[in-house]
C-alpha positions as a Markdown table, in Angstrom:
| # | Residue | x | y | z |
|---|---|---|---|---|
| 1 | Met | 0.0 | 0.0 | 0.0 |
| 2 | Tyr | 2.9 | 2.4 | 0.9 |
| 3 | Asp | 4.6 | 1.7 | -2.4 |
| 4 | Phe | 1.4 | 2.2 | -4.3 |
| 5 | Ile | 0.6 | 5.6 | -2.7 |
| 6 | Phe | 4.0 | 7.1 | -2.2 |
| 7 | Val | 6.9 | 5.3 | -3.8 |
| 8 | Asn | 5.6 | 4.6 | -7.3 |
| 9 | Pro | 4.2 | 8.1 | -8.0 |
| 10 | Ile | 7.5 | 9.7 | -6.8 |
| 11 | Lys | 9.5 | 7.3 | -8.8 |
| 12 | Arg | 7.5 | 8.1 | -12.0 |
| 13 | Phe | 7.8 | 11.8 | -11.3 |
| 14 | Gly | 11.5 | 11.5 | -10.9 |
| 15 | Leu | 11.9 | 9.5 | -14.1 |
| 16 | Phe | 9.8 | 12.2 | -15.9 |
| 17 | Leu | 12.1 | 15.0 | -14.5 |
| 18 | Trp | 15.2 | 13.0 | -15.5 |
| 19 | Asn | 14.0 | 12.4 | -19.1 |
| 20 | Lys | 12.4 | 15.7 | -19.9 |
| 21 | Val | 14.2 | 18.3 | -17.8 |
| 22 | Asp | 17.7 | 16.8 | -17.3 |
| 23 | Ile | 18.3 | 15.1 | -20.6 |
| 24 | Gly | 15.9 | 17.3 | -22.7 |
| 25 | Ile | 16.8 | 20.8 | -21.4 |
| 26 | Ile | 19.8 | 20.9 | -19.1 |
| 27 | Asp | 22.1 | 18.6 | -21.1 |
| 28 | Lys | 20.9 | 19.9 | -24.4 |
| 29 | Phe | 21.9 | 23.5 | -23.7 |
| 30 | Gly | 24.6 | 22.8 | -21.1 |
| 31 | Pro | 27.4 | 20.3 | -21.4 |
| 32 | Asp | 26.2 | 18.4 | -24.5 |
| 33 | Gly | 25.3 | 21.6 | -26.4 |
| 34 | Leu | 28.5 | 23.3 | -25.6 |
| 35 | Ser | 30.6 | 20.3 | -26.6 |
| 36 | Lys | 28.8 | 20.1 | -29.9 |
| 37 | Leu | 29.4 | 23.8 | -30.5 |
| 38 | Ile | 33.1 | 23.5 | -29.7 |
| 39 | Lys | 33.4 | 20.5 | -32.0 |
| 40 | Tyr | 31.7 | 22.4 | -34.8 |
| 41 | Phe | 34.0 | 25.4 | -34.5 |
| 42 | Ser | 37.1 | 23.2 | -34.3 |
| 43 | Ile | 36.2 | 21.4 | -37.5 |
| 44 | Leu | 35.9 | 24.8 | -39.2 |
| 45 | Ala | 39.2 | 25.9 | -37.8 |
| 46 | Val | 40.9 | 22.8 | -39.2 |
| 47 | Arg | 40.0 | 23.9 | -42.7 |
| 48 | Phe | 42.1 | 27.1 | -42.2 |
| 49 | Gln | 45.1 | 25.4 | -40.6 |
| 50 | Asn | 46.6 | 23.8 | -43.7 |
| 51 | Gly | 50.1 | 25.1 | -43.3 |
| 52 | Tyr | 50.2 | 27.6 | -46.1 |
| 53 | Ile | 51.6 | 31.0 | -45.1 |
| 54 | Tyr | 49.5 | 32.9 | -47.5 |
| 55 | His | 46.3 | 31.6 | -45.9 |
| 56 | Tyr | 47.5 | 32.8 | -42.5 |
| 57 | Ala | 48.5 | 36.2 | -44.0 |
| 58 | Phe | 45.1 | 36.5 | -45.6 |
| 59 | Val | 43.3 | 35.8 | -42.4 |
| 60 | Met | 45.5 | 38.3 | -40.6 |
| 61 | Leu | 44.8 | 40.9 | -43.3 |
| 62 | Ile | 41.0 | 40.4 | -43.0 |
| 63 | Gly | 41.2 | 40.7 | -39.2 |
| 64 | Phe | 43.3 | 43.8 | -39.4 |
| 65 | Ser | 40.9 | 45.3 | -41.9 |
| 66 | Ile | 37.9 | 44.6 | -39.7 |
| 67 | Leu | 39.7 | 46.1 | -36.7 |
| 68 | Leu | 40.7 | 49.2 | -38.6 |
| 69 | Thr | 37.2 | 49.7 | -40.0 |
| 70 | Tyr | 35.8 | 49.4 | -36.5 |
| 71 | Leu | 38.2 | 51.9 | -35.1 |
| 72 | Ile | 37.6 | 54.4 | -37.9 |
| 73 | Leu | 33.8 | 54.2 | -37.6 |
| 74 | Ser | 33.6 | 54.5 | -33.9 |
């Protein structure tokens, strides 16, 4: 009787919170979402790191141009 009234409903509620809130919301936007975002940006960064000097110079030139434009406009 005690299990039927107290234990089983609390266990079902806990499983609901674990599946919907913890896995569905907290993990999605917390550690799992952050790790997916970092993995995505690291894959993009690998494309630029190919060892050719002119690629690095081009990226530095673009960055310097953006910084200079920002400083002139502000």
